VMD Tcl script that builds the backbone (N, CA, C; Angstrom):
set m [mol new atoms 519]
animate dup $m
set s [atomselect $m all]
$s set {name element resname resid chain x y z} {
  {N N MET 1 A 21.259 36.433 8.839}
  {CA C MET 1 A 20.437 37.420 9.527}
  {C C MET 1 A 21.233 38.023 10.683}
  {N N ASN 2 A 21.190 39.321 10.805}
  {CA C ASN 2 A 21.843 40.022 11.899}
  {C C ASN 2 A 21.088 39.696 13.187}
  {N N SER 3 A 21.791 39.198 14.200}
  {CA C SER 3 A 21.139 38.778 15.442}
  {C C SER 3 A 20.537 39.949 16.216}
  {N N ASP 4 A 20.932 41.194 15.892}
  {CA C ASP 4 A 20.373 42.353 16.571}
  {C C ASP 4 A 19.008 42.750 16.012}
  {N N LYS 5 A 18.658 42.197 14.874}
  {CA C LYS 5 A 17.410 42.576 14.223}
  {C C LYS 5 A 16.342 41.523 14.469}
  {N N VAL 6 A 15.181 41.990 14.931}
  {CA C VAL 6 A 14.017 41.135 15.112}
  {C C VAL 6 A 12.965 41.612 14.129}
  {N N TYR 7 A 12.503 40.708 13.300}
  {CA C TYR 7 A 11.468 41.042 12.327}
  {C C TYR 7 A 10.163 40.378 12.731}
  {N N ILE 8 A 9.122 41.198 12.837}
  {CA C ILE 8 A 7.796 40.681 13.183}
  {C C ILE 8 A 6.860 40.927 12.016}
  {N N LEU 9 A 6.146 39.872 11.641}
  {CA C LEU 9 A 5.114 39.952 10.621}
  {C C LEU 9 A 3.793 40.063 11.369}
  {N N GLY 10 A 3.048 41.140 11.144}
  {CA C GLY 10 A 1.770 41.343 11.804}
  {C C GLY 10 A 0.625 41.170 10.824}
  {N N ILE 11 A -0.390 40.420 11.239}
  {CA C ILE 11 A -1.557 40.167 10.391}
  {C C ILE 11 A -2.803 40.653 11.113}
  {N N GLU 12 A -3.593 41.493 10.435}
  {CA C GLU 12 A -4.821 42.045 11.009}
  {C C GLU 12 A -5.985 41.707 10.085}
  {N N SER 13 A -6.998 41.025 10.653}
  {CA C SER 13 A -8.163 40.609 9.867}
  {C C SER 13 A -9.436 40.639 10.710}
  {N N SER 14 A -9.587 41.647 11.543}
  {CA C SER 14 A -10.703 41.654 12.490}
  {C C SER 14 A -12.040 42.029 11.869}
  {N N CYS 15 A -12.030 42.704 10.722}
  {CA C CYS 15 A -13.295 43.117 10.124}
  {C C CYS 15 A -13.246 42.904 8.615}
  {N N ASP 16 A -13.191 43.991 7.845}
  {CA C ASP 16 A -13.274 43.846 6.392}
  {C C ASP 16 A -12.000 44.210 5.650}
  {N N ASP 17 A -10.966 44.661 6.305}
  {CA C ASP 17 A -9.700 44.941 5.643}
  {C C ASP 17 A -8.665 43.906 6.062}
  {N N THR 18 A -7.887 43.447 5.081}
  {CA C THR 18 A -6.782 42.541 5.363}
  {C C THR 18 A -5.526 43.383 5.393}
  {N N SER 19 A -4.831 43.405 6.532}
  {CA C SER 19 A -3.618 44.208 6.645}
  {C C SER 19 A -2.451 43.343 7.094}
  {N N CYS 20 A -1.275 43.717 6.611}
  {CA C CYS 20 A -0.050 43.042 7.011}
  {C C CYS 20 A 1.026 44.097 7.210}
  {N N ALA 21 A 1.732 43.994 8.313}
  {CA C ALA 21 A 2.823 44.925 8.618}
  {C C ALA 21 A 4.093 44.141 8.890}
  {N N ILE 22 A 5.210 44.776 8.591}
  {CA C ILE 22 A 6.523 44.212 8.913}
  {C C ILE 22 A 7.243 45.237 9.781}
  {N N LEU 23 A 7.691 44.784 10.943}
  {CA C LEU 23 A 8.470 45.643 11.832}
  {C C LEU 23 A 9.871 45.081 11.981}
  {N N GLU 24 A 10.856 45.992 11.988}
  {CA C GLU 24 A 12.222 45.641 12.329}
  {C C GLU 24 A 12.485 46.298 13.672}
  {N N ASN 25 A 12.617 45.462 14.701}
  {CA C ASN 25 A 12.661 45.950 16.072}
  {C C ASN 25 A 11.422 46.813 16.301}
  {N N GLU 26 A 11.549 48.090 16.630}
  {CA C GLU 26 A 10.348 48.904 16.847}
  {C C GLU 26 A 10.011 49.809 15.664}
  {N N ILE 27 A 10.659 49.601 14.530}
  {CA C ILE 27 A 10.449 50.450 13.358}
  {C C ILE 27 A 9.539 49.750 12.341}
  {N N LEU 28 A 8.502 50.448 11.899}
  {CA C LEU 28 A 7.591 49.925 10.885}
  {C C LEU 28 A 8.233 50.060 9.513}
  {N N LEU 29 A 8.451 48.930 8.843}
  {CA C LEU 29 A 9.036 48.935 7.504}
  {C C LEU 29 A 7.974 48.938 6.413}
  {N N ALA 30 A 6.850 48.269 6.672}
  {CA C ALA 30 A 5.796 48.172 5.658}
  {C C ALA 30 A 4.459 47.971 6.344}
  {N N ASN 31 A 3.423 48.525 5.737}
  {CA C ASN 31 A 2.052 48.326 6.205}
  {C C ASN 31 A 1.153 48.339 4.963}
  {N N ILE 32 A 0.686 47.169 4.576}
  {CA C ILE 32 A -0.120 47.014 3.371}
  {C C ILE 32 A -1.532 46.610 3.771}
  {N N THR 33 A -2.519 47.258 3.157}
  {CA C THR 33 A -3.920 46.946 3.441}
  {C C THR 33 A -4.670 46.684 2.143}
  {N N ALA 34 A -5.384 45.573 2.108}
  {CA C ALA 34 A -6.297 45.262 1.009}
  {C C ALA 34 A -7.695 45.621 1.493}
  {N N THR 35 A -8.272 46.658 0.898}
  {CA C THR 35 A -9.594 47.134 1.291}
  {C C THR 35 A -10.662 46.398 0.492}
  {N N GLN 36 A -11.702 45.979 1.178}
  {CA C GLN 36 A -12.795 45.256 0.539}
  {C C GLN 36 A -13.876 46.239 0.099}
  {N N LYS 37 A -14.060 46.367 -1.195}
  {CA C LYS 37 A -15.051 47.290 -1.762}
  {C C LYS 37 A -16.448 46.687 -1.846}
  {N N ILE 38 A -16.552 45.368 -1.753}
  {CA C ILE 38 A -17.824 44.690 -1.978}
  {C C ILE 38 A -18.925 45.132 -1.014}
  {N N HIS 39 A -18.547 45.584 0.168}
  {CA C HIS 39 A -19.530 45.942 1.190}
  {C C HIS 39 A -20.230 47.272 0.909}
  {N N GLU 40 A -19.632 48.102 0.058}
  {CA C GLU 40 A -20.199 49.426 -0.229}
  {C C GLU 40 A -21.630 49.338 -0.740}
  {N N GLN 41 A -21.921 48.348 -1.559}
  {CA C GLN 41 A -23.265 48.224 -2.126}
  {C C GLN 41 A -24.320 47.829 -1.098}
  {N N TYR 42 A -23.889 47.335 0.066}
  {CA C TYR 42 A -24.818 46.924 1.117}
  {C C TYR 42 A -24.946 47.947 2.239}
  {N N GLY 43 A -24.081 48.940 2.256}
  {CA C GLY 43 A -24.126 49.961 3.294}
  {C C GLY 43 A -23.575 49.495 4.627}
  {N N GLY 44 A -22.872 48.405 4.638}
  {CA C GLY 44 A -22.275 47.875 5.860}
  {C C GLY 44 A -21.553 46.582 5.557}
  {N N VAL 45 A -20.797 46.092 6.521}
  {CA C VAL 45 A -19.987 44.896 6.328}
  {C C VAL 45 A -20.851 43.644 6.453}
  {N N ILE 46 A -20.740 42.763 5.470}
  {CA C ILE 46 A -21.401 41.455 5.496}
  {C C ILE 46 A -20.341 40.447 5.941}
  {N N PRO 47 A -20.480 39.879 7.158}
  {CA C PRO 47 A -19.420 39.030 7.717}
  {C C PRO 47 A -18.948 37.889 6.812}
  {N N GLU 48 A -19.848 37.175 6.178}
  {CA C GLU 48 A -19.434 36.055 5.320}
  {C C GLU 48 A -18.616 36.530 4.128}
  {N N LEU 49 A -19.026 37.634 3.530}
  {CA C LEU 49 A -18.266 38.186 2.406}
  {C C LEU 49 A -16.890 38.670 2.861}
  {N N ALA 50 A -16.832 39.225 4.062}
  {CA C ALA 50 A -15.556 39.708 4.602}
  {C C ALA 50 A -14.575 38.549 4.773}
  {N N SER 51 A -15.014 37.457 5.372}
  {CA C SER 51 A -14.095 36.334 5.591}
  {C C SER 51 A -13.646 35.718 4.267}
  {N N ARG 52 A -14.534 35.663 3.276}
  {CA C ARG 52 A -14.140 35.136 1.966}
  {C C ARG 52 A -13.097 36.025 1.302}
  {N N ASP 53 A -13.260 37.333 1.430}
  {CA C ASP 53 A -12.266 38.239 0.849}
  {C C ASP 53 A -10.925 38.163 1.580}
  {N N HIS 54 A -10.954 37.922 2.892}
  {CA C HIS 54 A -9.691 37.725 3.622}
  {C C HIS 54 A -8.939 36.526 3.049}
  {N N GLU 55 A -9.669 35.439 2.776}
  {CA C GLU 55 A -9.034 34.252 2.196}
  {C C GLU 55 A -8.354 34.582 0.871}
  {N N LYS 56 A -9.013 35.426 0.086}
  {CA C LYS 56 A -8.484 35.813 -1.225}
  {C C LYS 56 A -7.301 36.777 -1.095}
  {N N ASN 57 A -7.338 37.668 -0.103}
  {CA C ASN 57 A -6.366 38.756 0.000}
  {C C ASN 57 A -5.143 38.482 0.863}
  {N N ILE 58 A -5.203 37.516 1.753}
  {CA C ILE 58 A -4.149 37.415 2.767}
  {C C ILE 58 A -2.774 37.083 2.186}
  {N N VAL 59 A -2.703 36.139 1.263}
  {CA C VAL 59 A -1.396 35.777 0.700}
  {C C VAL 59 A -0.792 36.937 -0.103}
  {N N PRO 60 A -1.550 37.564 -1.030}
  {CA C PRO 60 A -0.961 38.695 -1.746}
  {C C PRO 60 A -0.588 39.878 -0.842}
  {N N THR 61 A -1.349 40.098 0.228}
  {CA C THR 61 A -1.057 41.204 1.136}
  {C C THR 61 A 0.232 40.949 1.913}
  {N N VAL 62 A 0.402 39.732 2.402}
  {CA C VAL 62 A 1.643 39.370 3.104}
  {C C VAL 62 A 2.827 39.486 2.143}
  {N N HIS 63 A 2.663 38.974 0.941}
  {CA C HIS 63 A 3.733 39.039 -0.056}
  {C C HIS 63 A 4.124 40.498 -0.348}
  {N N ALA 64 A 3.129 41.361 -0.535}
  {CA C ALA 64 A 3.400 42.777 -0.831}
  {C C ALA 64 A 4.128 43.456 0.323}
  {N N ALA 65 A 3.756 43.136 1.562}
  {CA C ALA 65 A 4.422 43.740 2.727}
  {C C ALA 65 A 5.872 43.282 2.825}
  {N N LEU 66 A 6.113 41.990 2.622}
  {CA C LEU 66 A 7.487 41.480 2.653}
  {C C LEU 66 A 8.335 42.148 1.575}
  {N N GLU 67 A 7.747 42.282 0.383}
  {CA C GLU 67 A 8.467 42.914 -0.722}
  {C C GLU 67 A 8.788 44.378 -0.422}
  {N N LYS 68 A 7.799 45.122 0.075}
  {CA C LYS 68 A 8.025 46.536 0.398}
  {C C LYS 68 A 9.092 46.697 1.479}
  {N N ALA 69 A 9.075 45.799 2.469}
  {CA C ALA 69 A 10.034 45.875 3.574}
  {C C ALA 69 A 11.421 45.373 3.174}
  {N N GLY 70 A 11.507 44.634 2.064}
  {CA C GLY 70 A 12.788 44.058 1.664}
  {C C GLY 70 A 13.223 42.944 2.593}
  {N N VAL 71 A 12.240 42.172 3.067}
  {CA C VAL 71 A 12.490 41.105 4.034}
  {C C VAL 71 A 11.999 39.783 3.448}
  {N N ASN 72 A 12.739 38.716 3.696}
  {CA C ASN 72 A 12.328 37.376 3.275}
  {C C ASN 72 A 11.639 36.667 4.425}
  {N N LEU 73 A 10.795 35.703 4.109}
  {CA C LEU 73 A 10.124 34.929 5.159}
  {C C LEU 73 A 11.131 34.290 6.110}
  {N N SER 74 A 12.281 33.884 5.594}
  {CA C SER 74 A 13.293 33.238 6.445}
  {C C SER 74 A 13.853 34.181 7.507}
  {N N GLN 75 A 13.664 35.492 7.330}
  {CA C GLN 75 A 14.157 36.470 8.298}
  {C C GLN 75 A 13.146 36.764 9.411}
  {N N ILE 76 A 11.910 36.355 9.230}
  {CA C ILE 76 A 10.853 36.663 10.202}
  {C C ILE 76 A 11.131 35.935 11.513}
  {N N SER 77 A 11.095 36.676 12.618}
  {CA C SER 77 A 11.377 36.139 13.952}
  {C C SER 77 A 10.127 35.648 14.659}
  {N N ALA 78 A 8.969 36.280 14.364}
  {CA C ALA 78 A 7.701 35.915 15.004}
  {C C ALA 78 A 6.558 36.461 14.161}
  {N N ILE 79 A 5.381 35.900 14.381}
  {CA C ILE 79 A 4.180 36.347 13.677}
  {C C ILE 79 A 3.154 36.782 14.709}
  {N N ALA 80 A 2.652 38.008 14.549}
  {CA C ALA 80 A 1.600 38.538 15.421}
  {C C ALA 80 A 0.296 38.554 14.620}
  {N N PHE 81 A -0.804 38.264 15.301}
  {CA C PHE 81 A -2.099 38.278 14.625}
  {C C PHE 81 A -3.185 38.747 15.577}
  {N N THR 82 A -4.234 39.323 15.014}
  {CA C THR 82 A -5.369 39.790 15.805}
  {C C THR 82 A -6.194 38.587 16.241}
  {N N ASN 83 A -6.386 38.445 17.566}
  {CA C ASN 83 A -7.186 37.330 18.078}
  {C C ASN 83 A -8.558 37.785 18.570}
  {N N GLY 84 A -8.878 39.052 18.445}
  {CA C GLY 84 A -10.198 39.553 18.823}
  {C C GLY 84 A -10.059 40.879 19.519}
  {N N PRO 85 A -11.134 41.585 19.711}
  {CA C PRO 85 A -12.470 41.281 19.208}
  {C C PRO 85 A -12.581 41.604 17.721}
  {N N GLY 86 A -13.628 41.045 17.097}
  {CA C GLY 86 A -13.880 41.262 15.691}
  {C C GLY 86 A -14.870 40.252 15.159}
  {N N LEU 87 A -14.999 40.200 13.840}
  {CA C LEU 87 A -15.895 39.247 13.190}
  {C C LEU 87 A -15.260 37.853 13.240}
  {N N MET 88 A -16.007 36.882 13.745}
  {CA C MET 88 A -15.458 35.544 13.979}
  {C C MET 88 A -14.822 34.930 12.727}
  {N N GLY 89 A -15.526 34.954 11.605}
  {CA C GLY 89 A -14.978 34.356 10.383}
  {C C GLY 89 A -13.718 35.051 9.914}
  {N N SER 90 A -13.704 36.373 9.981}
  {CA C SER 90 A -12.531 37.148 9.573}
  {C C SER 90 A -11.339 36.848 10.481}
  {N N LEU 91 A -11.594 36.808 11.785}
  {CA C LEU 91 A -10.523 36.494 12.731}
  {C C LEU 91 A -9.964 35.092 12.492}
  {N N LEU 92 A -10.846 34.139 12.181}
  {CA C LEU 92 A -10.399 32.762 11.945}
  {C C LEU 92 A -9.485 32.654 10.728}
  {N N VAL 93 A -9.776 33.423 9.688}
  {CA C VAL 93 A -8.912 33.393 8.504}
  {C C VAL 93 A -7.507 33.874 8.874}
  {N N GLY 94 A -7.413 35.024 9.541}
  {CA C GLY 94 A -6.108 35.549 9.927}
  {C C GLY 94 A -5.378 34.649 10.902}
  {N N ALA 95 A -6.109 34.125 11.898}
  {CA C ALA 95 A -5.491 33.259 12.905}
  {C C ALA 95 A -5.005 31.959 12.277}
  {N N SER 96 A -5.800 31.369 11.423}
  {CA C SER 96 A -5.412 30.106 10.781}
  {C C SER 96 A -4.177 30.292 9.907}
  {N N PHE 97 A -4.159 31.383 9.147}
  {CA C PHE 97 A -2.999 31.654 8.297}
  {C C PHE 97 A -1.756 31.876 9.159}
  {N N ALA 98 A -1.878 32.708 10.189}
  {CA C ALA 98 A -0.740 33.016 11.057}
  {C C ALA 98 A -0.221 31.759 11.756}
  {N N LYS 99 A -1.127 30.949 12.282}
  {CA C LYS 99 A -0.716 29.722 12.976}
  {C C LYS 99 A -0.027 28.757 12.027}
  {N N SER 100 A -0.575 28.591 10.830}
  {CA C SER 100 A 0.030 27.678 9.853}
  {C C SER 100 A 1.421 28.150 9.450}
  {N N LEU 101 A 1.557 29.453 9.201}
  {CA C LEU 101 A 2.852 29.989 8.794}
  {C C LEU 101 A 3.875 29.896 9.926}
  {N N SER 102 A 3.444 30.147 11.154}
  {CA C SER 102 A 4.392 30.058 12.281}
  {C C SER 102 A 4.855 28.619 12.481}
  {N N MET 103 A 3.942 27.673 12.286}
  {CA C MET 103 A 4.332 26.259 12.402}
  {C C MET 103 A 5.293 25.869 11.281}
  {N N ALA 104 A 5.006 26.323 10.061}
  {CA C ALA 104 A 5.858 25.988 8.924}
  {C C ALA 104 A 7.259 26.577 9.083}
  {N N LEU 105 A 7.339 27.787 9.644}
  {CA C LEU 105 A 8.634 28.448 9.817}
  {C C LEU 105 A 9.302 28.104 11.146}
  {N N GLY 106 A 8.555 27.495 12.068}
  {CA C GLY 106 A 9.097 27.156 13.381}
  {C C GLY 106 A 9.408 28.373 14.230}
  {N N ILE 107 A 8.527 29.394 14.151}
  {CA C ILE 107 A 8.744 30.634 14.905}
  {C C ILE 107 A 7.544 30.913 15.803}
  {N N PRO 108 A 7.732 31.754 16.826}
  {CA C PRO 108 A 6.649 32.043 17.771}
  {C C PRO 108 A 5.466 32.777 17.145}
  {N N LEU 109 A 4.342 32.606 17.795}
  {CA C LEU 109 A 3.096 33.248 17.416}
  {C C LEU 109 A 2.677 34.168 18.556}
  {N N ILE 110 A 2.255 35.393 18.220}
  {CA C ILE 110 A 1.890 36.390 19.224}
  {C C ILE 110 A 0.440 36.800 18.997}
  {N N GLU 111 A -0.427 36.531 19.987}
  {CA C GLU 111 A -1.822 36.958 19.905}
  {C C GLU 111 A -1.923 38.425 20.294}
  {N N VAL 112 A -2.710 39.192 19.523}
  {CA C VAL 112 A -2.841 40.619 19.761}
  {C C VAL 112 A -4.314 40.974 19.943}
  {N N ASN 113 A -4.620 41.714 21.015}
  {CA C ASN 113 A -5.966 42.225 21.233}
  {C C ASN 113 A -6.178 43.429 20.331}
  {N N HIS 114 A -7.222 43.374 19.538}
  {CA C HIS 114 A -7.520 44.412 18.547}
  {C C HIS 114 A -7.613 45.801 19.179}
  {N N MET 115 A -8.314 45.932 20.284}
  {CA C MET 115 A -8.509 47.243 20.890}
  {C C MET 115 A -7.220 47.767 21.536}
  {N N GLN 116 A -6.460 46.897 22.191}
  {CA C GLN 116 A -5.182 47.321 22.752}
  {C C GLN 116 A -4.216 47.738 21.645}
  {N N ALA 117 A -4.305 47.063 20.501}
  {CA C ALA 117 A -3.428 47.413 19.375}
  {C C ALA 117 A -3.715 48.820 18.866}
  {N N HIS 118 A -4.983 49.246 18.908}
  {CA C HIS 118 A -5.299 50.619 18.509}
  {C C HIS 118 A -4.554 51.621 19.400}
  {N N ILE 119 A -4.468 51.318 20.675}
  {CA C ILE 119 A -3.762 52.207 21.609}
  {C C ILE 119 A -2.258 52.158 21.345}
  {N N LEU 120 A -1.714 50.962 21.237}
  {CA C LEU 120 A -0.272 50.800 21.097}
  {C C LEU 120 A 0.261 51.230 19.733}
  {N N ALA 121 A -0.611 51.318 18.731}
  {CA C ALA 121 A -0.172 51.732 17.394}
  {C C ALA 121 A 0.452 53.129 17.416}
  {N N HIS 122 A 0.068 53.943 18.365}
  {CA C HIS 122 A 0.612 55.302 18.456}
  {C C HIS 122 A 2.083 55.323 18.866}
  {N N PHE 123 A 2.576 54.214 19.377}
  {CA C PHE 123 A 3.963 54.140 19.821}
  {C C PHE 123 A 4.902 53.620 18.736}
  {N N ILE 124 A 4.362 53.181 17.609}
  {CA C ILE 124 A 5.183 52.618 16.533}
  {C C ILE 124 A 5.849 53.738 15.737}
  {N N GLU 125 A 7.109 53.545 15.455}
  {CA C GLU 125 A 7.841 54.504 14.627}
  {C C GLU 125 A 7.893 53.985 13.197}
  {N N GLU 126 A 7.735 54.874 12.240}
  {CA C GLU 126 A 7.820 54.502 10.841}
  {C C GLU 126 A 9.229 54.751 10.334}
  {N N LYS 127 A 9.661 53.924 9.401}
  {CA C LYS 127 A 11.010 54.048 8.852}
  {C C LYS 127 A 11.233 55.430 8.254}
  {N N GLU 128 A 10.224 55.950 7.543}
  {CA C GLU 128 A 10.353 57.252 6.891}
  {C C GLU 128 A 10.324 58.407 7.886}
  {N N ASN 129 A 9.768 58.190 9.061}
  {CA C ASN 129 A 9.633 59.244 10.063}
  {C C ASN 129 A 10.446 58.844 11.289}
  {N N THR 130 A 11.682 59.271 11.359}
  {CA C THR 130 A 12.574 58.852 12.443}
  {C C THR 130 A 12.432 59.694 13.702}
  {N N ARG 131 A 11.537 60.679 13.665}
  {CA C ARG 131 A 11.319 61.528 14.834}
  {C C ARG 131 A 10.622 60.722 15.932}
  {N N ARG 132 A 11.166 60.736 17.106}
  {CA C ARG 132 A 10.551 60.039 18.244}
  {C C ARG 132 A 9.515 60.940 18.904}
  {N N HIS 133 A 8.564 60.306 19.541}
  {CA C HIS 133 A 7.510 61.025 20.253}
  {C C HIS 133 A 7.542 60.626 21.727}
  {N N PRO 134 A 8.526 61.131 22.490}
  {CA C PRO 134 A 8.647 60.706 23.887}
  {C C PRO 134 A 7.425 61.056 24.719}
  {N N GLU 135 A 6.697 62.096 24.325}
  {CA C GLU 135 A 5.514 62.477 25.109}
  {C C GLU 135 A 4.440 61.396 25.081}
  {N N LEU 136 A 4.421 60.561 24.042}
  {CA C LEU 136 A 3.437 59.484 23.974}
  {C C LEU 136 A 3.704 58.400 25.010}
  {N N ALA 137 A 4.950 58.243 25.395}
  {CA C ALA 137 A 5.304 57.189 26.345}
  {C C ALA 137 A 4.999 57.562 27.783}
  {N N GLU 138 A 4.692 58.829 28.029}
  {CA C GLU 138 A 4.414 59.256 29.391}
  {C C GLU 138 A 3.002 58.839 29.795}
  {N N GLY 139 A 2.890 58.156 30.889}
  {CA C GLY 139 A 1.577 57.747 31.385}
  {C C GLY 139 A 1.408 58.274 32.788}
  {N N PRO 140 A 0.272 58.139 33.364}
  {CA C PRO 140 A -0.919 57.559 32.745}
  {C C PRO 140 A -1.658 58.582 31.872}
  {N N PHE 141 A -2.502 58.052 30.972}
  {CA C PHE 141 A -3.386 58.897 30.190}
  {C C PHE 141 A -4.658 58.124 29.861}
  {N N LEU 142 A -5.690 58.851 29.488}
  {CA C LEU 142 A -6.948 58.227 29.072}
  {C C LEU 142 A -6.965 58.117 27.562}
  {N N CYS 143 A -7.523 57.022 27.071}
  {CA C CYS 143 A -7.607 56.809 25.633}
  {C C CYS 143 A -9.034 56.392 25.279}
  {N N LEU 144 A -9.600 57.050 24.295}
  {CA C LEU 144 A -10.899 56.662 23.748}
  {C C LEU 144 A -10.624 55.867 22.494}
  {N N THR 145 A -11.046 54.608 22.467}
  {CA C THR 145 A -10.901 53.779 21.276}
  {C C THR 145 A -12.283 53.549 20.677}
  {N N VAL 146 A -12.382 53.789 19.379}
  {CA C VAL 146 A -13.635 53.595 18.652}
  {C C VAL 146 A -13.300 52.790 17.405}
  {N N SER 147 A -13.790 51.559 17.339}
  {CA C SER 147 A -13.478 50.692 16.205}
  {C C SER 147 A -14.643 49.750 15.970}
  {N N GLY 148 A -15.334 49.955 14.855}
  {CA C GLY 148 A -16.467 49.091 14.555}
  {C C GLY 148 A -17.484 49.137 15.665}
  {N N GLY 149 A -17.842 47.981 16.185}
  {CA C GLY 149 A -18.822 47.895 17.257}
  {C C GLY 149 A -18.225 48.002 18.635}
  {N N HIS 150 A -17.003 48.483 18.736}
  {CA C HIS 150 A -16.320 48.530 20.030}
  {C C HIS 150 A -15.905 49.964 20.344}
  {N N THR 151 A -16.387 50.462 21.468}
  {CA C THR 151 A -16.001 51.779 21.949}
  {C C THR 151 A -15.586 51.625 23.408}
  {N N GLN 152 A -14.400 52.128 23.754}
  {CA C GLN 152 A -13.898 51.964 25.107}
  {C C GLN 152 A -13.206 53.228 25.588}
  {N N ILE 153 A -13.259 53.437 26.902}
  {CA C ILE 153 A -12.413 54.435 27.552}
  {C C ILE 153 A -11.449 53.632 28.421}
  {N N VAL 154 A -10.159 53.828 28.158}
  {CA C VAL 154 A -9.124 53.017 28.792}
  {C C VAL 154 A -8.112 53.921 29.471}
  {N N LYS 155 A -7.755 53.587 30.705}
  {CA C LYS 155 A -6.648 54.258 31.393}
  {C C LYS 155 A -5.386 53.479 31.037}
  {N N VAL 156 A -4.434 54.173 30.429}
  {CA C VAL 156 A -3.175 53.559 30.020}
  {C C VAL 156 A -2.094 54.051 30.974}
  {N N THR 157 A -1.555 53.143 31.773}
  {CA C THR 157 A -0.490 53.486 32.711}
  {C C THR 157 A 0.861 53.430 32.007}
  {N N ASP 158 A 1.064 52.396 31.219}
  {CA C ASP 158 A 2.260 52.253 30.390}
  {C C ASP 158 A 1.945 51.239 29.296}
  {N N TYR 159 A 2.965 50.825 28.561}
  {CA C TYR 159 A 2.769 49.932 27.417}
  {C C TYR 159 A 1.998 48.652 27.749}
  {N N LEU 160 A 2.151 48.159 28.942}
  {CA C LEU 160 A 1.573 46.865 29.297}
  {C C LEU 160 A 0.433 46.936 30.305}
  {N N ASN 161 A 0.128 48.118 30.822}
  {CA C ASN 161 A -0.903 48.237 31.856}
  {C C ASN 161 A -2.070 49.084 31.363}
  {N N PHE 162 A -3.200 48.403 31.155}
  {CA C PHE 162 A -4.423 49.033 30.694}
  {C C PHE 162 A -5.527 48.742 31.702}
  {N N GLU 163 A -6.365 49.730 31.947}
  {CA C GLU 163 A -7.526 49.514 32.806}
  {C C GLU 163 A -8.760 50.002 32.049}
  {N N LEU 164 A -9.659 49.072 31.755}
  {CA C LEU 164 A -10.894 49.416 31.055}
  {C C LEU 164 A -11.815 50.138 32.027}
  {N N LEU 165 A -12.122 51.405 31.738}
  {CA C LEU 165 A -12.976 52.210 32.620}
  {C C LEU 165 A -14.435 52.178 32.188}
  {N N GLY 166 A -14.671 52.008 30.906}
  {CA C GLY 166 A -16.036 51.953 30.416}
  {C C GLY 166 A -16.077 51.561 28.950}
  {N N GLU 167 A -17.216 50.988 28.549}
  {CA C GLU 167 A -17.385 50.598 27.152}
  {C C GLU 167 A -18.876 50.564 26.813}
  {N N THR 168 A -19.173 50.702 25.529}
  {CA C THR 168 A -20.559 50.634 25.095}
  {C C THR 168 A -20.915 49.189 24.780}
  {N N GLN 169 A -22.214 48.918 24.757}
  {CA C GLN 169 A -22.684 47.596 24.366}
  {C C GLN 169 A -23.136 47.584 22.907}
  {N N ASP 170 A -23.127 48.737 22.281}
  {CA C ASP 170 A -23.391 48.820 20.847}
  {C C ASP 170 A -22.273 49.644 20.219}
  {N N ASP 171 A -22.445 50.090 18.997}
  {CA C ASP 171 A -21.351 50.806 18.349}
  {C C ASP 171 A -21.427 52.311 18.494}
  {N N ALA 172 A -22.205 52.799 19.423}
  {CA C ALA 172 A -22.333 54.254 19.623}
  {C C ALA 172 A -21.302 54.750 20.622}
  {N N VAL 173 A -20.716 55.906 20.335}
  {CA C VAL 173 A -19.816 56.509 21.312}
  {C C VAL 173 A -20.696 57.026 22.420}
}
mol reanalyze $m
mol bondsrecalc $m
mol representation Tube
mol addrep $m
């Protein structure tokens, strides 16, 4: 493994989609999502069904992301996972898988806040799109995040400094 390259495996399981991403340094190499169709017949997400589908989807999703990125598990430097907010059962599936894999590989584990990740996702560069967006790095700015039952207005000073200005107590903007 080239010592200049850091590979991060990211696992997202906060609601009803199982997603896995592979980053090489700050470049996104792969982002695979297994979408759960079972909830369509109910008109909304059923938490127990979501966590069961995460159990079914997580291994194939991680495998597909590694394959697309052309990276082996032995090359992974750290594992990032969503630690909340989200559906408790869904989060537990992702966290348990990430923790077990990090222990097996002897690599660090990185907890990620779901809502902060929505903000920071705009700073990720994709391998296919090498154009940089320096204007995104300029702060401060206001960000409206809307995800499931979470709506927030956040002042973003820079990559690591967020100030929550307001949020809803239900899923309405």
